[in-house]
N, C-alpha and C positions, 0 to 999 in steps of 0.2 A: 419643494422641488417636485416636478412631475417628470417622469421618464416613461417613454413608450418603448415597449419591447415586442418586436415581431419575431416569432420563432417558427420554423417549419414544424409541421405536425408529425413529429417522430418521438418515440419514447426516449431516445437517447438525448433529446434536448430538454426534457422536463427537469432534469437535475440542475441544469444551468438556470432555468427559469425560477426554480425553487430558491436557489442561492441568491438570486437578485431580489426576489419578492420579499425575503426575510428582512431586507433593509428598509422596508417601507411600512407605514401604518395602515395604508389602504391599498388594495390590489383590485383593479377593475378588470374583470375578465369578460371577454367576448363570448358569452354563453347565453342560452335562452333565459330571459328573465321571466320564468314561469314558476308556478307554485311548486311543482315537483323539484326543481333545482333548489329553490329556497329551503324546502323541507329537507332535502339531502344535505345541504350545507349546514343546516341546524342539527343534523343527526337524528332527524325524525324518521327517515326511511333509509334503507340500504341502497347500494349502487344497483343491484339487480332490479329493484323496484323502479329506480330512476330510469334505467334503460328502456323500460316500457313507455316512458313518457317523453323521451327526447329522441331526436334523430342523431345518428352518429355513423361515421364511416368506418371506424376501426375500434372494436370493443376493447382491445388491449390498451390502446392509446387513451381511450375515454376513461378506462379504469384508473390509469396512472394519473391523468390530468385532473380528474375530479377528486381522486385521493389526495393529490397535492393541494388542491384548493381547501379540502377539509382539514388537512394538516396545517395549512396557514392559519385557518380560523382557530384551531386548537392552540396555536402559538401566539394568539393575540392580534393577528393581522385581520383587518376588516376586508372581507371579499365582497365586492359589489358586482352582481351579474348585470351586464348591459349588452344587449344585442337586438336592436329593433328588427333586423331582418330575420333573425332566428325566431323571435316571438311571433312575427307575422306568419312565418312559415308554419309554426306549430299550430296557430289558430286555423289556418287553411287545412292542415292535415286532420285536425280534430273534426272540423265540419265535414270534410270528405268522408271520414269514417262513419260519422253519424248519418250521412245520407244513404249509405249502403244498406 
């Protein structure tokens, strides 16, 4: 069974998303599919290191959301990052920084 859950980006909604996600074996998250995210989800870097590599609009929400994703992984849920637009945005951002 596949379920699609759209939530507003507010910390108060993460607990509901966490409750839903625990009922599935795989959780596909719309987050950048970049090395830093994969390393964070695997526990290789901490969130502060990740924040240097991704774009975010609210640090508190990002901490809660990515913390939830890591918690899902620790509980046996496979988290798959997929966001082609975010990945393209990250590549443009990196190239822009390297040109400066």
